[in-house]
C-alpha positions in Angstrom: -4.0 -0.3 31.0 -2.3 1.6 28.1 -1.9 -0.7 25.2 1.4 -1.3 23.8 0.0 -1.9 20.3 -2.6 -0.1 18.3 -3.8 -1.7 15.2 -5.2 0.9 13.0 -7.6 0.1 10.2 -9.3 2.6 7.9 -12.6 1.8 6.0 -15.1 3.3 4.0 -18.1 0.9 3.0 -15.5 -2.1 3.0 -17.5 -5.3 3.0 -14.7 -7.6 4.0 -14.0 -5.5 7.2 -16.1 -8.0 9.6 -13.8 -10.8 8.2 -10.6 -8.9 9.0 -11.6 -8.0 12.6 -13.0 -11.6 13.2 -9.5 -12.9 12.1 -7.6 -10.5 14.5 -9.5 -11.7 17.6 -7.3 -14.7 18.1 -4.1 -12.7 17.8 -5.0 -9.7 20.1 -5.1 -9.3 23.9 -5.3 -6.6 26.7 -1.9 -5.4 25.4 -3.3 -4.4 22.0 -6.2 -2.2 20.8 -7.9 -2.0 17.4 -8.8 1.3 16.1 -11.2 1.5 13.0 -11.2 4.9 11.4 -14.8 4.8 9.8 -15.9 6.9 6.9 -18.7 4.5 6.0 -22.4 5.4 5.2 -23.4 2.7 7.6 -21.3 3.2 10.9 -19.2 0.1 12.0 -20.3 -1.4 15.3 -18.3 -4.3 16.8 -17.5 -5.3 20.5 -13.7 -4.9 21.3 -13.2 -2.3 18.6 -12.6 1.3 19.2 -14.4 3.0 16.2 -13.3 6.6 15.2 -16.0 8.1 13.0 -14.5 10.1 10.1 -16.3 12.7 8.2 -15.1 13.5 4.8 -13.6 17.1 4.5 -15.4 19.2 1.8 -13.9 18.9 -1.7 -11.9 15.8 -0.7 -12.8 12.6 -2.6 -10.1 10.1 -1.3 -9.6 10.3 2.3 -7.1 7.6 2.7 -4.1 9.7 4.1 -6.8 11.8 6.3 -8.1 8.7 8.0 -4.6 7.3 8.4 -3.7 10.4 10.2 -6.7 10.3 12.2 -6.1 6.7 13.2 -2.4 7.2 14.4 -3.5 10.4 16.3 -6.3 8.3 18.1 -4.0 5.4 18.8 -3.0 5.0 22.4 -0.1 2.5 21.9 3.5 3.3 21.4 3.6 0.9 18.4 1.3 1.5 15.6 0.4 -1.4 13.2 -1.5 -0.7 10.1 -3.8 -3.4 8.4 -6.1 -2.9 5.5 -9.7 -3.5 5.9 -9.8 -6.3 3.2 -6.8 -8.2 4.5 -6.7 -11.4 6.6 -3.9 -11.8 8.8 -2.0 -15.2 8.8 -1.0 -17.3 11.8 1.1 -15.3 14.3 1.0 -12.2 12.0 0.8 -9.8 14.8 3.6 -11.4 16.9 6.0 -11.9 13.9 5.4 -8.3 12.6 6.0 -6.6 15.8 8.8 -8.7 17.5 11.6 -6.8 16.2 10.2 -3.5 17.4 9.3 -5.0 20.9 12.7 -6.3 21.4 14.3 -3.0 20.5 16.3 -4.2 17.3 14.0 -2.2 14.8 11.7 0.9 14.6 9.8 -0.1 11.5 8.8 -3.5 10.0 6.9 -4.5 7.1 5.4 -7.9 6.4 4.5 -10.1 3.2 1.2 -9.7 1.3 -0.1 -12.4 -0.9 -3.5 -12.8 -2.9 -5.7 -15.7 -2.2 -4.1 -19.1 -2.8 -0.7 -17.6 -2.1 -0.9 -15.6 -5.3 1.3 -12.5 -5.4 -0.1 -9.2 -6.2 1.1 -7.6 -9.5 3.1 -5.1 -7.8 4.5 -7.2 -5.2 6.0 -9.8 -7.5 9.5 -10.9 -6.2 9.1 -9.3 -2.7 9.1 -12.7 -1.1 12.8 -13.0 -2.0 13.7 -9.5 -1.0 16.6 -8.8 1.2 16.2 -8.1 5.1 15.4 -4.5 4.5 13.1 -2.6 2.0 13.3 0.8 0.2 9.5 1.3 0.6 6.4 -0.4 1.9 2.6 0.1 1.9 0.5 0.3 5.0 -1.6 -2.6 4.6 1.1 -4.8 6.4 3.3 -2.2 8.4 4.2 -1.5 11.8 6.2 1.5 13.3 6.9 3.5 16.7 4.4 6.2 16.9 7.0 8.8 17.6 8.2 8.3 14.1 4.9 9.5 12.9 5.0 12.7 15.0 8.5 13.3 13.7 7.4 13.2 10.0 4.4 15.1 10.6 2.1 12.3 9.6 0.9 11.1 6.1 0.8 13.9 3.2 -2.9 14.5 2.6 -2.2 16.0 -0.7 -2.0 12.6 -1.9 -5.2 10.6 -3.2 -3.0 7.4 -3.5 0.5 6.7 -2.5 0.7 8.5 0.8 2.0 5.2 2.3 5.0 5.0 0.1 5.7 8.7 0.5 5.6 8.0 4.3 8.1 5.2 4.1 10.4 7.0 1.6 10.5 10.0 4.1 11.3 7.4 6.7 14.3 6.1 4.5 15.4 9.7 3.9 15.8 10.4 7.7 17.8 7.2 8.2 15.2 4.7 9.3 15.3 1.1 8.1 12.3 -0.8 6.9 12.9 -4.4 8.4 11.1 -7.0 6.0 9.4 -9.8 8.1 8.2 -12.3 5.3 6.9 -14.6 8.0 4.3 -12.0 8.9 1.9 -12.8 6.1 -1.6 -11.2 5.2 -3.8 -12.3 2.4 -5.4 -9.6 0.4 -8.3 -10.3 -1.9 -7.3 -8.1 -5.0 -10.9 -8.0 -6.2 -12.3 -8.6 -9.7 -10.7 -7.3 -13.0 -12.5 -4.1 -12.9 -11.3 -3.1 -9.4 -7.8 -4.3 -10.4 -7.9 -1.9 -13.3 -8.9 1.1 -11.3 -6.2 0.2 -8.9 -3.5 -0.1 -11.8 -4.6 3.4 -13.0 -4.5 5.1 -9.5 -1.2 3.5 -8.8 0.3 4.8 -12.0 -1.0 8.3 -11.1 0.5 7.9 -7.6 3.8 6.9 -8.7 4.0 10.1 -11.0 2.9 12.3 -8.0 5.7 10.6 -5.8 8.4 11.2 -8.2 7.1 14.8 -8.7 7.6 15.3 -4.9 10.8 13.3 -4.4 12.9 14.7 -7.4 16.2 13.3 -6.0 14.7 9.6 -6.5 14.4 10.1 -10.3 18.0 9.3 -10.9 18.2 6.0 -12.3 14.4 5.6 -12.8 14.7 3.8 -15.9 16.7 1.1 -14.7 15.1 0.8 -11.3 11.5 1.1 -12.3 11.2 0.9 -16.2 7.5 0.4 -15.8 7.1 4.1 -14.8 8.7 5.1 -18.0 8.4 2.5 -20.7 4.5 2.0 -20.7 3.9 5.8 -20.8 6.4 6.1 -23.5 4.7 3.3 -25.5 1.2 4.9 -25.0 2.5 8.2 -26.3 3.9 6.5 -29.3 0.7 4.5 -30.3 0.2 6.9 -33.3 3.3 5.4 -34.9 1.2 2.2 -35.5 -0.2 4.2 -38.7 3.3 4.2 -40.0 4.8 1.2 -38.4 2.0 -1.4 -38.0 4.3 -3.7 -36.0 4.6 -1.1 -33.2 2.5 -2.8 -30.9 4.6 -6.0 -30.9 7.0 -4.3 -28.6 4.6 -5.6 -26.0 5.7 -9.2 -26.6 8.8 -8.5 -24.5 7.2 -7.6 -21.2 4.4 -10.2 -21.9 7.0 -13.0 -22.1 8.8 -11.7 -19.1 5.8 -11.6 -17.0 3.9 -14.8 -18.5 4.0 -16.4 -14.9 1.4 -13.6 -13.8 -0.7 -14.0 -16.9 0.0 -12.3 -20.1 -3.4 -10.6 -20.7 -3.6 -9.7 -16.7 0.0 -8.2 -16.9 -0.2 -6.1 -20.1 -3.7 -4.8 -19.2 -2.6 -3.7 -15.7 0.6 -2.3 -17.0 -0.9 -0.2 -19.7 -3.5 1.2 -17.4 -0.6 1.9 -14.9 1.1 3.8 -17.6 -2.0 5.8 -18.4 -2.3 6.6 -14.8 1.2 8.1 -15.0 0.3 10.2 -18.1 -2.9 11.5 -16.4 -1.1 12.9 -13.5 1.7 14.5 -15.8 -1.0 16.2 -17.7 -3.1 17.1 -14.8 -0.2 18.9 -13.3 
């Protein structure tokens, strides 16, 4: 029997993968397959899961888009569902996320991601109250018809991080809608402060890479995504502190606005994000 749904999970030595797979067992049946694209040093072995071994291409350090492409190509279902290896799906997650596609009303759906104890991720703040459709979505909680993957040519393997946003931007550019399904919840453990710091820097670099590729989206960037512009400019202006010692106090404005997320956490992550943006601009 050919499955209707293919859940694709990519992994590379992810310790939380067993918990993710265990949580999926209660939500899957014969209509659904689980495909794990495995680039780990110790191969994944689990009953009821189809493991696709993945060898890192020479010269490629980050293989996220490559593994995504391998997973979708291996998928037998007509609907592809992405879930991160460190995510725990909430009750009825799969049913809720795929219902609008299965009933023919939508081609792409994206769910809500929270941290432990219902804590929003720094870059997902406010998503809970978003409208019925999104402008972009990550793959950690995403479903789409496989034919769209073929039409777009898959994920752009020139990206290290950010290929999922690039993928959904290209979906939007071809007229597809990204239906937001806030009831389809997954819990993501964002990790310790060190892991979050690395993520913030990588996200900043990825964002600069995205706008380098999608030039038409730069219009109104300051208004739409001030963090992409403001923090890099602030970092570039740090030498002004020798002339204007109060220059760093400019950070009090975003600190106050984001105090609900934790002032130290917000400023650290945003400054690292800005450093990531600058690193990509310099590198190119």
